[in-house]
KETORDO-896851 format. One record per residue (C-alpha): residue in one letter; x, y, z. Coordinates in steps of 0.2 Angstrom, whole numbers, plus 5000, padded with zeros to 4 digits. Example, Ala and Ser with C-alpha at 12.3 -4.5 7.8 and 13.67 -1.06 7.14 Angstrom:
<sites>
A506249785039;S506849955036;
</sites>
This chain:
<sites>
M478750304993;S479650265010;D480250405021;V481850465012;N482450585027;Q483350435035;V484950375041;E484950185043;Q486250055049;L486349915037;S487149745039;V488049685023;R486649555022;A485349695022;L486349795009;F486249654997;N484349624999;K483549564983;K482149684984;T483349834984;E484249904969;Y485750024968;I486250114953;I487850204949;P487450364939;I488250434924;Y489250564933;Q490150434944;R491950374939;N492450204934;Y492850074947;A494550104952;W495150014968;G496649914966;A497649794978;P498049934992;E496149974994;I495549804991;E496749715003;Q496549845016;L494649815017;I494749625019;Q496149655031;D495149765042;I493649645041;S494749495046;D495549595060;A493849645067;A493249465066;G494749405075;L495349295060;I497149375058;T498549405071;Q499949515065;P501749465069;G502149525087;E500449555092;T499249475104;V497749375097;S496449495090;V494849505099;K493249485089;Q492249655088;V490349645090;K490149765075;Y491349845062;Y490850005054;L491350005036;G490750185032;S489450275024;L488350245008;V487550415002;V486050374991;Y484550454982;Q482950364981;R482350364963;T480550374957;T479950204950;H478450144940;S477150094952;Q477049914947;Q478949894951;S479049814969;N480949844971;V481550004980;V482850094968;Y484350194975;E485550304965;T487250304973;I488050474977;D489550424988;G490250254992;Q490150154975;Q492050104977;R491650014993;H489949944987;T490649874971;T492149794980;L490849714992;S489949654977;I491449564970;L491849494988;L490049414989;A490349344972;Y492049264978;L491249194993;K489749124983;H490849004973;R491848934988;K491348754990;V491348765009;L489748875009;D487948805008;E486648894998;S485848945015;D487349045020;L486949175006;A485049145005;G484149294999;L485649394993;D486049444976;I487249574967;N486049724967;L487149854960;T487049914941;F487850054931;D486850184922;S488150224908;R489250064909;P488349914904;K490049814902;S490249844922;S488549774925;R488949624914;A490549604923;L489849594939;D488449474934;D489749364926;I490749334941;Y489249314953;K488649174941;G490349104939;K490549144920;S492149174912;S491749294898;G491849474898;E493649484906;A494249594891;E492849714893;E492949764911;P494749714917;N494749804933;I493149714940;H493949544935;A495749604942;A494849644959;L494149464960;N495949394957;I496649514970;I495249444983;Q495649264978;R497549284981;Y497349374997;F496249245004;K497449104999;T499149195004;K498449245021;G497849085025;L495949135026;D495349015012;T495148865024;E493448795027;A493348865045;K493949035040;I492849055025;K491349015036;Q491949135050;F492249275038;C490649255028;E489649245044;Y490549405051;L490449505035;L488649475032;D487949505050;N489249605060;V489949725046;T488849875046;I488750015033;L487850185037;K486550215023;V486150405022;V484650445010;V484650625004;P482950725002;P481950704986;Q482250884980;T484150874982;D485150944967;L486150794965;N487550874954;H487751004967;Y487750884982;F489050764973;E490150924970;I490050954989;M490350774994;N491950774984;N492550944991;R491950935009;G493050985023;E494050845031;Q493450775049;L494450785064;E495650645063;K496250535078;H498050615077;E497350775079;V496450715095;L498150645101;K499050805098;A497750895109;K497950765123;F499850785122;M499850975122;A498650975137;T500050895147;L501251035144;S501351175157;N501751335147;D501351415130;E503251405125;G503251215126;R501551195118;N501951315104;C503651215100;F502751045101;S501451115089;T502751165077;I503651005077;W502050895076;D501351005062;A502950995052;C503050805054;S501250775050;N501350815031;M502150655025;T502350705007;R503450845012;Y505250845019;T505150895037;Q506251045037;M505151125025;G503751125038;F504751255048;Q504851435044;S506351475034;D507151585048;L506851445061;R507351305049;K509151365048;E509251395067;V508551215071;F509451115058;G510951215053;D511551295037;N511351145027;W509751095035;Q510550925041;T510850955060;M509850865072;P509650965088;K510150865104;S508450885113;F506750955114;D507351085125;V508651145113;I507351165099;Q506151255111;A507451385116;K507751425097;H505951425094;T505551535109;S507051665104;K506451675087;Q504651705092;Q505251845104;K506251925091;Q504851935079;D503652005092;A504752145096;M505152195078;T504352355072;L503552365055;R505052455047;E506152315054;I505052185047;I505052265030;D507052295030;N507252115036;K506352045021;T507751975009;P507451914992;S507551734988;E508051644973;N506651524975;T504851594973;D503351514982;D502751424967;E504551344965;E504551294983;R502651224981;E503251124966;K504651044975;E503551004990;E502250924979;R503550814970;F503450664981;G502250544989;T502350445004;V502350255007;I501350285024;D500250405032;F500450505047;S499350405059;N500250245055;F501950335057;L501550385074;L501250205079;H502950155071;V503750285082;L502950225098;K503350045094;L505150085092;M505250165109;P506050025120;E505050075135;I503350045127;K502749865123;G501449775113;V501049925101;S499949865086;L500249945069;D498449965066;D497950155064;K496150115070;K496950075087;L497950235087;L497250325103;N497250155113;A499050135108;F499450295117;I498250305130;S498250205146;K496750135156;D496850285167;N496650405153;G498450455155;L499750455141;K500950315140;V502450425135;E502850605140;A502550735127;K504250805125;T505050645123;F503950575110;V503950725099;Y505850735099;E505850545094;L504550585081;L505650725073;K507250615073;Y506250465065;R505450585052;I507250655047;L507850465046;F506250425036;D506450565024;S508350535020;Y508350345020;I506650275016;I506050284998;K504650404992;P503550384977;D504350524963;Q502950604955;H504150694943;N505050544936;E504050404928;K505650304923;R506250304941;K504650284951;W505450274967;S506650414975;L507950394989;Q508550574991;T509050695005;L508550875006;I510050995005;A510151185008;N511251284996;T511751455002;S512351584991;G512751754998;T511151805007;S509951684999;T509551495002;S508951374990;S508751184991;S509051034981;Y508850844982;N510350744982;N510650554982;S510550505001;F512250425000;G513250554989;K513650574971;D515050454971;Q513950314979;D512650304964;T512850114963;L512550094982;N511050214982;E510250114968;K510449954977;L509650024992;R508250114982;M507849944974;I507749844990;L506749964999;A505549974984;M505449784984;F504849785002;H503649914999;V502749844984;S502649674993;N501549755005;P500449884997;A499249925011;L499750075023;V499549975039;Y500549825046;K502149885037;R503249775047;W504749805035;L504649985038;N504749965057;D506249845054;A507049975042;L506850115054;S507550015069;I509049965058;L509250155055;N509150205072;R510350065078;N511650115065;V511550305065;T513150385070;Q513250495085;D513550655075;A512150775074;D511850755055;L511150575058;S512250505045;I512150315040;D513450205033;G512650145017;E513549975015;V512949925033;Y511249985029;L511149875013;T511849725022;E510549735036;L509149745024;E509749605014;R509849505030;L508049565034;S507549495017;D508349325020;R507449325037;Y505749355029;F506049215016;E506549095029;E505049125039;I504049085023;T504948925018;V505348855035;G505348665035;Q504948665016;C505748575003;L506048704989;T506348584975;F504748524966;S504148344968;D502548244967;E502748204985;N503148374992;Q502648524982;G503048654996;V502648834999;L503448894982;H502448774971;Q500648834975;G500148944960;T499249094966;G499549044985;V501449104983;Q501749264991;N502149434983;F503749454993;V504349294986;F504349354968;N504949534973;R506349454982;L506849354967;D506849504956;Y507849604968;L509149474968;L509149444949;W509249634946;K510749644958;R511649494950;L511249544932;S511949714937;D513549634942;G513649544925;E513049374929;T512049274916;F510549144919;D510649014905;G511549124894;K510349274898;G511149424904;K510749604905;K511249634887;E510149494881;L508749554892;G508949734884;K507549854888;H506749734900;F508249754911;D508649934909;D506749984911;F506449874926;Q505649954942;F504649884956;N502749914953;F501249854962;R501049684953;T499849574963;S499349444952;V500249274948;E500249224930;H500449044925;Y501649064910;F500948904902;P499048934906;Q497948834918;T496748814904;D497548764888;P496748854874;S497448744860;G496648594868;A498348504869;S498948404885;K498848514900;M500248524914;E499748424929;D501048524939;V500448694932;D500548784948;R502548744951;F503648894954;G504648884938;N502948914928;L502449064939;C502849254938;L502049404946;I501149534935;S499849674936;P498049614939;S497449694923;S498749604913;N498349444920;S496449464916;R496849504898;L498149364895;S497749224908;N497249094894;Y498549144881;S499849024876;P501649064880;Q502049114863;D500549244862;K501049314879;K502749344872;S502049424856;F501049534867;Y502449594878;R503549614862;E502349724854;N502149824869;N504149824872;R503949774890;A504049644903;E503349664920;S504649574930;L506449504928;K505849324930;Q504649344917;A505849424905;I507049274907;M505549154904;M505149244889;S506949224882;Y506549034880;D505948974862;D504948834869;W503848824886;G502648684890;P502248524898;V503148404887;G504848394877;L505948544877;G504748654883;R504748554899;T506548544900;N506748734899;L505448754913;K506348644924;N508048724921;H507348904924;E506448834940;S508148764946;A509148924942;M507849034951;L507748924967;K509648944968;V509449124967;L508049134980;S508949034992;A510749084989;I511248894992;K511548754981;I510048654977;
</sites>
């Protein structure tokens, strides 16, 4: 047995060496990565390879090495005649499985020669899940069977295929560059634990280990080091820490007595400057320091809300972005700072100048951070953990004072008499978010925060005119769509298919924009080929934006009946956006069988899909083709808002 007390840097090429095997043990969970994690992985590698430049950023510089993380393993004892080294994976299986699927995708790209992947093989198997092992083997060998057995693995392959296509990474040159960089420059740290390790105990420790110091904590320390006195540092720390928990409304990060002092009786007032907050913070601290024990006890007033109730409220919401990325958004929105990348891997570089100083003054930045967090909390959607039917929330935290006690509630951000407006804003913000599921490079969020800052009233409560906000967000949607379709003919023809008739190459945003526009117009009573919200019924009533990342050909690319196939199967009228798992399960079903499946499950995944399913005939000839063309024409009119 080799020396197992080792830490080794492995290239991806070395990781997939045929003479090494990795086994996922029985105590590990199933493969669970979806579009956010998979797309983030490919994007990070592409950025490091210098293949993608984000809008508004300078050309990326290729990194010599990109460190992907760690793979913690245990070397199993094998039979003496077995030449391969066998490792049991303790930590890192999600990343390793995704790399295996990515390798399978690259293997079947025609632009690669056999020599590009020479000596490599899928060397990952599963102790208790033979279906997962078969699924990996199937996609690596190019087989189509087994999709129903292990949909998550096949769905991951679809996500990878679409991402490469929609991001323009599937050209011959970029595929070769990506593959070369992935295999030789992407590095993973393999950690082999000692042979006597109690694996169950080690696995428990790995999943409950303390968090490492994050970059934003290093940045906080650098900011605080520039402040000259304890009062300033303490106030800075209070604001920073309150803003850092992205799943909690910012006001709740302040102690209850200071919360009222800083944000007013209803917790909606924004102080005029950092110095105003510091004065209130220092005054409260001095009063607390001067209090006797008897005064502390006498001053303790009962609250209608228990700690458990407050904790439950705080745990209700998720977030569309993490703190490190939010810091970059705030910095990018400051007019005096230029060329900020929305890549959290570059967080410290974004804030620290070449002479090791900070590009922005501590008090100025933390005040802007607080302002944008208050705007973010009130006017940007949050995932709502307590409401499955309405997945996205657009609400403001309000204090309710009764006598000597104060409780809190969440109200619609634009008031009880503006439910329709609030719903439109909730929908369009969700449309933007699900179109870009990864945490980084949320251009829409930066643009939305800029709109809010530009239109906020001069009042201390940072109020926003909802109609103006909606109008600007819809203009933003129009601008993004124009960028995608500039110079393209939207109608389908044999001579000019255009960007909307590219099958899986059509961007998520196009489908989500269409669903928002359909939802809005159906809500206003419009119909499409006689189908309105009444005819669509539950499909309309229950519609919500979800992370649907797989394009379905309603008439399938492979016709199971053996009938004539559609030569223009990739045209926009035949496409809709659904979840990857559904696409893996239904990809080769006929339109009638797909319709039966969704009716039995009483759902449709998009409004475009629901309208497509309302036609009795769908296909390459006759009435089915007429219906397809009519549907396509109607949808393109909605998308472009012009007469085609």
